[in-house]
N, C-alpha and C positions, 0 to 999 in steps of 0.2 A: 825426204821428199816435201812437195810441194806444201801438200795440204797440213803438216805440221803446224803453221802460219795462219790457217785459216782462222776470220775472225767471225763468230754468230751475231748477228743482228739482234738488236733488244727485243723485237717482237718476238721471237722464240725462246725468250727467257722468261720466270717468272720476275715479278715484283718482291724482291727481298724483304718491305717493309710488310709484305702483309703477313709473315711469319713471327712469331716469337722464339725465344729460347727455349719454351717449357713445350713446345711440340716436337721432341726426341720420340724415336723407338726404341724397342725393346732391343732391335737387330740394330743394335749403336756401334759407328762404325768409331766413336772416340772411344780412347779406353778407361777402363773403368779407375777413378782414384783411390788405386790401394796401392800397395809398395809392389813394383813387379820384381821378379825371380830374377837373379843373377842370369844374364847373357851365356849360354853353354861357353865353354873354350873353345875355340877354332884354332886349327893350326894355320900358318900362312899357306901353308902349301896348299893347304883344301880350296881354296879359294882362285888357285890357279883353273882359269877356262879349260873343261876339257875338251871343248871343241875348235877348229879353227878353217879357214874359210881357204879355200882351193877352187880355182877355176869358176868363180862363181857359188858355188854353194859350201856348203857347213859340213864340216865330214868330223868325226872322232878321231882327237890325234891317237898315235900310234901307243903312248905309254899307258893312256885308259882304257886299252882294250881287253885286260886282261877280265872273265867272269861278266862279258854283257852277257844279256839277254840274247836270242834267235831270232828276234827282230831287228835288232840293233845291226845284226852282221848282216843282215839282210840289204839294211841302209848301206855299209861299208861296200858289200860286193856290187852295187850299183843303184847307182842315186837315182831316186824314184821321179823327183822332179821331172828329168831328163825326158821320162814319156810325157810330157806334156811342154814343156818350153822346148826343147828339139825334137820333136815331132815324132818320138818313139813310139805314140801310139799308131801311128799310122801303119809303121810296119807292121808292130804286132798285130794289130788287126786281121790282117791278111793272111795270119797262118791257122790253121785250123785246130780249133782249143783241144783236142787229141794228141797232135803234134807237141803243142806248146808243154802240154803235161810231161812229155818223155825227156825235158829237160829242168833242171833243179833252178837253174837259173830265171829261166821263161815261165814256170810252173811258180815261183815267189811273185814273179810278174804277174799274173792272175789273180793271185791269192795274195799280196800282200802290197804290192808295189802301187797295182790300180786303184789301191783305197785312198791314194795323193789324189788321185782324179777324182775322188767321190764313189768310187766303184767299189761293189761288194762284191765280189764272187759266189751263188748260193752253192756251193761247190755236193754240200750233205742231201741237200732236198731237191734241187735246182739245178743242176748239173750243165756248165757251160751258159746259165743265164745270171744277170746279174742286178742289185739292187743298185741306184743312181741317188746317191743324195744331193740334193743342192744348198747352196747357199742363197739367203734369202732373208737379210739384216731385218729387225725387229717384224720378220713374218709378214710384210707387204710385198703384194702381188700384182700385178696387171691383171683384167681379161686375157690381153690377148699373150701373156705367157702362160697362163693357165690351159688355152686352149694349144698351145703349143703342147705342151706336157701331154696332153687329153690325146694329141696327134701320134706319140711317142707309144703310149702303152695300149692304144687301140690296135694296133697292128702285131699285138702281141698274141690276141686273142685270151682267152680264159688267164695265161700267165701272165697279163698284165695289167696292173692296177696302183694304186697310188693310196701313200698312206700320210697324214700329216704328226708331223714328229711333237716331243716334249720341248724340242725346241726352236718351236714355230718355222718349219719348214717343209719341203714336201721331200718324200723320197718315193721315185719311181720302181716299179717292178716290173720284169721281163728281158731287161736288155740283154740283145745278144752282142757279142764282141765287136762283128765286123760292124755292126752298124755303129759303133762308140765315134767314129772321127766325125761322121754326119751329123749327131747328136748333138756333140759337143760343137759345132758350127751353126747349128739350130739355135742353141743356147745364147750365143753370142748375140744372134741377129735378134734376139727381143731381150737383151740382156740381164741373161742370166747365166749363173756360172757352176760349177759341181766343185769346183777347185777348191783341194786342201780341207778338203771337208771329212776325211777318216782319217784313221791311224792318230801318228805323233803330231798331229796340227791343232788350231785353234778351231772349235765350233762357232757354229751360227750365234753372233753376237744378239740376243734376247733382249725387246724392250717392251715399253707400254702400249698392247693391241688396241691403244684406243687412244694412241698418240696425236696430237694435234686436233682432236675431235671431245677430246674428254672435257665439262666443264670444270671439274674439279682438279685436274690434274696439275704438278708442278710446275714440269718441264715437257717438250714436246723432244722423245727420246729420237727420233730416228734421225735428224744430222749425226748426230753420234756414233750410234749402231752404223750409219752409212759409213761413216770416217772410218771407223774399227775394220770393215769387212773389206772397203778400199785398201787400207794398209794391210791386213791381214794377206791377202790375195795379190799385191800389189796391181790394182787394179783389173783385177782379173786377168794377168797376163803372168802371175805366177812370182812368190817372195820365198827365197829360196832362205831367207834368213831369220822366217819362223816356221820352216817346216820340215827344221829337223829336231824338236822337243822331246822330251823323253819320255811323254805319255802324252795325253788329249790337255787339251785346256778349255774351260767355257769360263764365254763372258758377257755381262747383262748391264745394262744403263738401268736403274730404276726412275720410273718417270711418275710414280705417283702412289697416293697412301695405300692402295690395295697390295701391292707388293707382287703383282701378277707375276713379276718377272723372277721370281724365287730368288733372292738374292742371296740368302743362307746355303745355297749348295752349287755355288758357282766360283769357282777359281779367283774370279776379279769381279766383282760391286763395285757398281760407282753409286752413292747414297747421295741426292741432291743434301748440298750446306752452302750457306752463305759465308762468310769469313771476309770480314772490314769491310761489307758493304758490296762485296763482289760474290757475285756467282759462281759455284763449282761445286764441287764431288768430294766429300770424305771414301775412303779406300774399303773394302770388305776384303780380303784375301784367304784363298785357301779352300773350301768346299769342295766336297766332291766326294762320291758314291763310290766302291769298286766292291771286288765280292770278299774281301779281307777285312774292308773297313771304311767306314762312311764318318765323316767329320763336317761340323757346320765351319761358315767362313769367319773368320775374326779379324778385327781390326787392324791395318796396318798402322795406325794413326798418322793419317796424310791425307791433305785434301792439296788435291791440286783445283786451279783454273779452267775455264771451258778448254783454252786454246790447250790445257796438256793433255788434253783425254787421251789423244796416240801417242804423244812421247812416254807417257808414264806407263802406260800398256805393253811400249817397244820395249824400256827399260825392266818391267818385270817379265816379260817373256825373255827378254837377253839371259837376267839371270839366272832363270829357272834353266835356258839352254846351257848355259856355260856350265852351271854347276851340281845339274839336277841327278839324280841317281840311274844309271842305264842297267843294272843287273836285274835282281830280282823285280821283274814284272808290276808285282803287287805293292812295291816301295817305291816305285817312280812318279808318281803324283806329287804337284807342288807341294803341298803341304808336309811331304816329309824332310823335303827341303830344307822349309818354314820350321821344322821342330828340331832341325838340326844346327843351321846357324840359330836360333833364336827369333824373335819375331823383329827385334831392334839388330840382329845380324842381317836377316836376312833385307830387314829396310835397307842398312848403310849400303847394301850391296845395288839395289833398286837405285839410289840415291847415284851412287857413282856412275851410273848409266844414264840417268839425264843427261840432257842439254847443260845446264848449266852446273851439275852435281849438287845440285839443291834439294829439297825436298819438305814443304809447310808442313807443321804440326796437322794433326786433325782439327777440325774446327768444333767446336759446342752447338754451332747453330746449324744443326740437324733440321729440316724443312718437313720428312716424312711422320706425320700425327700421329703417336704413342697409341690413342683410342681412336680406332679405327674400325668401324664393320666395313670387312669386305665384301665390295658391291658384284651382286651377278649380273655378267655383259649378255648373257643369253633374252632374247625377246626386242623388243621394240624400245630404245632409249634418245633421248633429246639430246645433238649436239653441242658445244657452244657456240655451231653458228648457225645464228636463229635460221627459224624456218626447215631444218634439217635435223634427219634421225639416223642412226646406225640401228641395225637388228643384227642381233648376235646368233647365230644356226648351230643347233648341234647335230657333230657328226657322229654317229655311234663308232665309238671306239675308232676314230680317226678315217675310217677306211672311205674308199672314192673311188668309184670306176671310171672310165674314158667318158660317156656319157653324162655320168652327174656331173664332170668338170667342163664338160660344154655347157652344162645348165647353168651351172655357180657364175661360168663366165657372159652369159646370156643377162641373167637376172644383175649381175655389177653392172654392165653397160645399157639395159631396159632401165632400171630403176635408180641406179648410183653413180659414180663417176669412173666405171670400169676400172677397180680396188676392189682388192679383198686381202683380208687379213687372216690370219694365222693364229691359232695361242698357244698355248706349253699344255693348255688340257685335250688338243686335239679337234676344238673347233674352228668358227669361222665365222667372221665379221663382215657384212657388207657395209660400208660409211658412205657418207651424202647421198643419203637418201630424201627429196623434195616429200614433206609432209603427206602433200597431197597424193602421193605414188604408195603411202604406204598399205592405203587397203586394197589396194590392187595385187601388192606383192601379197600379203598376206595367203592370196586365193590361190597362187601359184600352186601345180601339182606339186614341185619338188620340195615343198615344204610341209608336207606328208612325211615325207623321208627324213629332212631334217629340218627337223622340227625347231620354232624360236620357244616353245613350252612343253619341252620334255617331261616324260616323269620323273619325278621326282630322286630317284635313284640313279636312274639315268645322268642327270646331270653333272655328276661328277666322278663317271666313269672311263678310267685312263686305263688302255692295256697296247703293251707294246707287240714286236710283230709275231712273238710266239714261236712256234715249231714250223707250224707252214710253209715258211720259207726260212727261217734264219737255222742253220745248222745249230749255233750254241744254245738257243731256247732246248729246254727237258722236255716243256709241256705247251700243248696249245692253250693260248689266254682268249683271242680278240673275240673266235665265237663264242668260246666257255664263258666269258666274261657275261657275254649278253644274255645265254640261257639261263647260267644263275641266278645275276639281276631280274631279268624277268618273274623267274622263280620266287625268289625272295617277294617282290613288288606283290605275289598275289598271296604271301602268307602276314605281311606285314602292313601298316600303313604308318608315316610317318610324316613330320608337319616342316624338318626341315633337310636339306639336301645333308647326304655323307659320302666323302668322297672315299670310293674304293679304287684303289689301282692292284693291275695285274702285269707282273711281269713274267718273262719264261725260268730266265735262270739267275744267278747271284751278281750278273752284271748291272742288273736293274736300272734298263734304261727306261721304265716305266717309272722310278722312283717313289718305289712302295712305301719307303721310310718316310714322304712325307704326308701319306693318305692317312686318313681317320681310319679304316682299316688298306693292310695291303697286305698281297697274295705274293709270294716269290715260288717260282715252280720248283720240286724236286722228283725224285723217285720215292716213293715209302711201298708200303706192304698195305694192303687192305686185311680185314677181319678172315681171310682165307689165307693168309701168310705170302698171297698174290703182289707181286711188282707191280706198280700202278701208279699212273702219275698223279701227282699230290702238289701242297705249297705249306709254305711256312708263312702263317698269317703275323703280320705285323699290327700295332693297335697305338696308336696316339698319335701319330705324325699332325704337325700343326704349318700351316701357311698364313700368313699376314704376319702384324707386328709382334705377336707370343709365338712365332716360330719356334719349332725345335721337331726332332727325327723321331720319328716313333721306333717301338722296341718288341722285341719279336714274343708274342704272347702263346703261339703254340706251332711248337713243330710237328712236320711230316703230317701234315692234313692230309687223307686221300680224297681229292677231288669230287667224289662222290657224296663224303658226308661234309663237304663246306656249307649248304645252305642251311641244315640245322644250327651249327654252329655260328653263322654270322646273323641268323634269326634271332638268335638268343643273344649275342653282340649287340646287337640291334634294341633288345627289349630294354636289355638293362645299362646300358651306357648313353643310348641317343636317342631315346623317349617314345621308341617304338612301338606302336600297340596291333596287337595281332588283331586279325580283320575280323573273326568271330565276334569279338569281344569288344568293336570299332562303335557300336551303335551306344 
């Protein structure tokens, strides 16, 4: 594609001379200086691609169709991308959903294939209604886009709302199938797409939410996340070359020492590094969460210049597409393939798919500082542009109503440049505010709801959709997370934030393993042996330069028993003080 050869202008890149070789990070993309284990023996026939291109789409070859999972069978029966690329959605939207349900093929359309268009049928809790997930590279959106999304959910009344996700994008709720063709047209008009945002596709490319405005940034991540998104979606026209992956796949581009992008939990993370006076990225691969296994990303021992950001993404995706497992869904993420081939074997497959069939070894000159206190972006902060500031607003558990979206768009227009930034912690940043307007902005009524200075325990609160809308969630999360946190705040006082994440099921959309304290929904029994909603409690997750995953502290705690347990954890592990002893 043409944008493979785009040259990045010097002003958007850092000055390599500002950094020294000592500024390395624990989450290092250069392999440790130890003797590596020998690569596993891999038979030559194992390296034969399992997919082939037919009529513009990639399908699983006949000889590899034994023992495949049900989702793979759905893709073979009918190509999901045709719903978008060949306007299949136009006809499907005309059929009553009850009639669609009578045929397995069209039932799979609404329950599986529409996820390639970012549409998730809420069969269990909202039959006939869909969640629509947007692509929003780097979390950057405009006031016009925000108003359009507000107009979509507004027509659905109580069924309609929006959520900020842990991948810096919007999900809108309440959508009905007959409206989808018109919604897709409206998205295109405002420069948005929902294409390839679900199922076996590449998820939203995450970047630094302060890109381009942060006085301390290493590099502006927006050009790279935009290029990645353009490649992944074929400039919003569809890219079947990367739409039939074995499972989902998450990328991020790191732009700051704060590691707001959480590189250790992404399938591909670009870590800024210089090599021989050139700026580029070392690569981490394979980070993921699933119900049965969670792993941190590992070094690929590879460095790419800026011109190869997209080609190396393409090569890694093709290696995963061609060779990844398509049987047990719990073993289909990319790290399982890396395990089988070994890092060097996987690296060789990536290298073979690069344009020049070459891949440079990792650079020791990483630019992310090892000793760095992660900054709080909530509140008012000066930008690198003199006379301007940004404001970080806390959005309680990421839930936003249509009127709120309209109001946020107005604030972005009246006080900023008409831009909003979404963060992986489900919050919003308004950039480019003239300092003379800050005082008036702080008096806006909306900021009493979306505060720039929330209570300390609310700052790090994250929650997935929960069973209010999601059929996979075992427990209700968002309202419960707020209620329990409010009660805990009444009982203890803290001097530093504690990040608490709530996820409704083992799929861990809210990433409980990176939280200081995490809650994973389950069913358990209370003291009367009655089945009730509960949670497995995780402890010790870390983000930033000393990142690592938390572990289970206590399993199957009834939700009604969580407050005293968390209070005790906060006192013992986080320096909390009981309110009655605060003085």
